[in-house]
N, C-alpha and C positions, 0 to 999 in steps of 0.2 A: 031134668035128667041129671043124675049125679056124675061127677067127673071120674071116669074110669080110665083116664089116659095113663098108660104105663109104658115105660121104655122097654123095648125088646131086650132080652138077655143076650149075652155073648154067644151062648150055644145056638140061639135062633139065627143070629147074624152069620155065624160060621156055617150053619146048615144051608142057609139061603145062598151064600157065596159058593159053597161046594156043589150044591145041586145045579146052580145056574152055570158055573164055569166047568163043571165036570172034572174037577181036580181037587187035590188036597189044599186046604187053606188053614193057616195057623192064625189064631186070634189071641191077642194078649192085651191087657190094660195099656192104654197109651196116654200121651199128653194131648190136650186139646189143640186143634188147629188154631194157631195164633194169628193175630191181625196181619202181620207181614206176609203170611202165606195165602191169605184169602184171594188176592188178585190172580194167583196161578192155580187156584183150586176149582174143582167142579162142585157146584152147589145146587142141591135139589130143594125145591120149596113145595111143601105139602100143605094143602088147604082143606077146610071143611066145606060143607055144602053152601055156606054163605060167603065163600071165598076168603075167609079169615085164615091167616097163617096159623097152622097148628104145630108144624115142626119144620126144621131146616136141617139138612144133612150136608156136610161138606166132606169131600175126598181130596186129599192132596193130589197134585198132578201125578206123582209116582204111582199111587194106588189106582187112580182113574185110568191111566195109560196101561198099566199092567193088567187090570181087570178087563178093560176093553179089548186088549189084544188076546187074552186068554179066552174070552167069550167068543171072539171072532175066529178062533183057532189060528191066529197069526203068530209068527215067531216072536220070541221075546225081543228081538232086535227092533221090531216095529214100535214097541213101547219105549225102548231105549232112545230111539230116534226122536220120538215125540217129547220125551223128557229133556233131551239135549236141546231141542228147539224151543223149549218152554211153552209149548202149545199142545192142545189135544187135537190130533189130526181128525178130520171129519169121519173117517171109518171107525175110529175108536170112540169118538163122541156118540155116534149112533148106537154102539153097543152099550156104552155107559148110560145113555138115556133109558135103554131097556132094563138095565140093572136097577136104576132108580125107580122105574115104574113098578117092577116086581117087588122092590123094597117096601112099597106101600102096603103090601100084605102083612108085614110085621107091625104096622101101625094100626090097622083096622082091627078092632076088638068088638065083641058082642056087647051091646049096651052103650057103645060110644058113638060119636058122630062118624058118619062115613067120610073117609078121607080119600083124596086123590092127589096125584102128582100134578102140580099146577105149572111148574116151569123148571127147566134146568139151565143154569147159568154156567157157561164154560170159561176157561182161563182167557183173560183179556176182555171179557164182556163185563159191563157194569152190573154189580149186584145191588138190588134195591136196598136202601138204608134200613128199612124195617126187617128185612131178611138177614142182613148183616148183623144187626143188633141181636136177633134171636140166636144166630149161630155162635156169636161170641159171648153170650150171656152165661153167667153162672146159674146154677140151679139144676133143673131136671135135664140131665144130659148123660150121654154115653160116649166115652172117648176110647177108641181102640187103635191098636196097631194091627193091620191086616196084611198077612204075607201070602201071596199066591204062589204055590209051589212051581218052581222052574221059571218064574217071572220076576217077582220082586215084591216090595212091601211099601206101605204108606199109611198115613193116618186117616181115620174115619171119625168124624165128630157128628153126633146127632143131638140136637137140642130141641126140647119141646118149648113152645111159646108159653109165656106166663099166663 
């Protein structure tokens, strides 16, 4: 089977966030999540049917907290408290897990391997070295600044495994 892996475009990411959160989202090109931000980021690991890492998506704590609060219809203050405490509160983490699971739909393409969400690593939890390497690698990646209306913004980095 030929490799038909393609990064989703910014409009698809914007549409997914807006549909899921039920509010306006602004997407713009952004800088990659850097190594110093990884320990406080939420990282989703996507695998193929053989459990091989296919893609890794990272969200800065600010984006994860704001998206989690918006999805749960919680006030922006819930996200701000989570950011101030430098941890993703359990109720927000549950919502972010759902967002990551739905994000899988942007990675599954006709003719490509079926992908699934394997694991979500939250701030303070140890990220496996192979997933960290994919997240930080140069190459096939999408780096965005995502702003959730009336909540806040943060970086999203998606990197396909080599």
